[in-house]
C-alpha positions as CSV (number, residue, x, y, z in Angstrom):
1,M,0.0,0.0,0.0
2,N,1.5,3.4,-1.0
3,D,1.3,6.7,1.0
4,R,-1.7,7.9,-1.1
5,E,-3.7,4.8,-0.3
6,V,-3.0,5.1,3.4
7,C,-4.1,8.7,3.3
8,F,-7.5,7.8,1.8
9,D,-7.9,4.9,4.2
10,Q,-7.7,7.3,7.2
11,T,-10.6,9.3,8.5
12,Q,-10.0,12.2,10.9
13,Y,-12.2,12.9,13.9
14,L,-12.4,15.7,16.4
15,T,-12.7,14.3,19.9
16,F,-14.4,16.0,22.8
17,H,-15.5,15.2,26.3
18,L,-19.0,15.2,27.7
19,A,-20.1,13.9,31.0
20,G,-16.9,11.9,31.6
21,E,-17.0,10.2,28.2
22,E,-15.0,10.9,25.1
23,Y,-16.9,11.3,21.8
24,A,-15.7,11.8,18.2
25,V,-17.3,13.5,15.2
26,G,-16.0,13.5,11.7
27,I,-13.7,16.5,11.1
28,L,-15.3,17.3,7.8
29,Q,-18.5,18.2,9.6
30,V,-16.8,20.5,12.1
31,K,-16.7,24.1,11.0
32,E,-15.1,25.7,14.0
33,I,-14.8,25.6,17.8
34,I,-15.8,28.7,19.8
35,T,-15.7,29.7,23.5
36,Y,-19.0,29.3,25.3
37,G,-20.6,32.7,25.6
38,T,-24.0,34.2,26.0
39,L,-26.8,32.3,24.6
40,T,-30.3,33.6,23.9
41,T,-33.0,31.2,25.2
42,V,-35.9,30.5,22.9
43,P,-39.3,29.6,24.4
44,H,-41.0,26.3,23.5
45,T,-37.8,24.6,22.3
46,P,-36.8,21.1,23.5
47,A,-34.9,20.9,26.8
48,S,-31.7,19.9,24.9
49,I,-31.6,23.3,23.1
50,R,-29.6,25.6,25.4
51,G,-30.4,28.6,23.2
52,V,-29.2,30.3,20.1
53,I,-26.1,32.3,19.3
54,N,-25.3,35.0,16.7
55,L,-22.5,33.6,14.6
56,R,-21.5,36.2,12.1
57,G,-25.1,37.3,11.5
58,N,-26.6,33.8,11.5
59,V,-28.8,32.3,14.1
60,V,-27.3,29.0,15.3
61,P,-29.1,26.7,17.8
62,V,-26.9,25.2,20.5
63,V,-27.6,21.7,21.6
64,D,-26.6,20.2,25.0
65,L,-25.9,16.6,24.1
66,G,-25.8,15.7,27.8
67,V,-29.5,16.6,28.0
68,K,-30.2,15.0,24.7
69,F,-28.6,11.7,25.9
70,G,-30.7,11.8,29.1
71,L,-28.0,13.1,31.4
72,A,-27.8,16.2,33.5
73,A,-27.1,19.5,31.7
74,S,-23.4,20.1,31.2
75,P,-21.9,22.4,33.8
76,I,-20.3,25.5,32.3
77,T,-16.6,25.8,33.1
78,D,-13.6,27.7,31.7
79,R,-13.0,24.8,29.3
80,T,-16.6,24.5,28.0
81,C,-16.9,25.3,24.3
82,I,-19.3,25.1,21.4
83,V,-18.4,22.9,18.5
84,I,-20.0,24.3,15.4
85,V,-21.0,21.5,13.1
86,E,-22.8,21.2,9.8
87,A,-25.3,18.3,9.7
88,N,-27.5,17.0,7.0
89,I,-31.0,17.3,8.5
90,N,-34.0,16.5,6.3
91,D,-31.8,16.8,3.2
92,M,-30.6,20.3,4.1
93,Q,-27.2,21.3,5.4
94,T,-27.8,22.9,8.8
95,V,-25.3,24.6,11.0
96,M,-25.7,23.9,14.7
97,G,-23.6,24.2,17.9
98,V,-22.9,21.4,20.2
99,V,-21.8,22.0,23.8
100,A,-18.7,20.1,24.8
101,D,-17.1,20.0,28.3
102,S,-13.8,20.3,26.6
103,V,-12.2,19.5,23.2
104,S,-9.5,16.9,23.2
105,Q,-7.7,16.5,19.8
106,V,-8.0,15.5,16.2
107,I,-7.3,11.9,15.6
108,S,-6.9,9.7,12.6
109,M,-8.5,6.3,12.6
110,P,-8.5,3.8,9.7
111,R,-12.1,3.0,8.7
112,D,-11.6,-0.7,9.5
113,S,-10.6,0.2,13.1
114,I,-14.1,1.5,13.9
115,L,-16.0,-1.3,15.5
116,P,-19.7,-1.7,15.9
117,A,-21.1,-0.1,19.0
118,P,-22.2,-2.5,21.7
119,A,-26.0,-2.6,22.4
120,F,-25.2,-2.0,26.1
121,G,-23.0,0.1,28.4
122,T,-23.2,3.5,26.6
123,Q,-25.1,6.6,27.6
124,V,-26.1,7.2,24.0
125,R,-28.7,5.5,21.9
126,V,-26.9,3.0,19.6
127,D,-28.5,4.5,16.5
128,F,-26.7,7.7,17.3
129,L,-23.4,6.0,17.0
130,R,-21.3,5.1,13.9
131,G,-19.3,2.8,16.2
132,M,-16.4,2.8,18.6
133,G,-12.9,3.8,17.6
134,K,-9.7,3.0,19.3
135,S,-7.7,6.0,20.5
136,G,-4.5,4.9,22.1
137,E,-5.5,2.3,24.8
138,K,-9.1,3.4,25.1
139,F,-12.2,3.7,22.9
140,V,-14.1,6.8,21.8
141,L,-17.7,6.8,20.8
142,V,-18.0,7.9,17.2
143,L,-21.2,9.9,16.8
144,D,-23.4,10.0,13.7
145,I,-24.0,13.7,14.1
146,D,-26.6,13.8,11.3
147,R,-28.7,11.3,13.3
148,V,-28.1,12.9,16.6
149,L,-29.1,16.4,15.5
150,G,-31.8,15.2,13.1
151,A,-33.7,13.3,15.7
152,D,-37.4,13.9,16.0
153,D,-37.1,16.2,19.1
154,L,-34.9,18.7,17.2
155,A,-36.6,18.5,13.8
156,P,-39.1,21.4,14.5
157,V,-36.2,23.7,15.6
158,T,-34.0,23.0,12.6
159,T,-37.0,23.1,10.1
160,G,-38.0,26.5,11.4
161,L,-34.4,27.8,11.1
162,N,-34.0,26.4,7.6
163,A,-37.3,28.0,6.5
164,R,-36.2,31.4,7.9
165,E,-32.8,31.1,6.2
166,S,-34.4,30.3,2.8
167,T,-36.8,33.2,3.2
168,A,-33.9,35.6,4.0
169,E,-31.9,34.3,1.1
170,A,-34.9,34.9,-1.2
171,G,-35.1,38.5,0.0
172,L,-38.6,38.0,1.5
């Protein structure tokens, strides 16, 4: 196998911590990482939506994955950040923020090193996972961020935002 084949066989992931677990999301879906700042709460949104932020003139909802996974809300510390991701939700590219207790690193994992997620022992629904990847001597839970953020409880929020963005782009 030459260097070019090795390069295409690798997939990079951003790893972050949440509620004592390490998670990973595909680096191509990560747009940026920002410090946790002031959020505007929006009435009648799911409990997992912490609020929205103004990101260069765009309204971006911020999801607390801890709450989404049935855990307590993530405590805000000086290491808390928001990972801005682009997810495919209802066949539309949607930018959303995800609260992370801390960001760890970018890792490369060969596709064949990602194992199926076990049906037990994780705090996350198995259908939210692409699998478990080995990072050093431990495993990280590889999230399917499209499924996590496209789940039924968030669909009304993202659909409303996409409709507003389309209306704004059309000049209406």
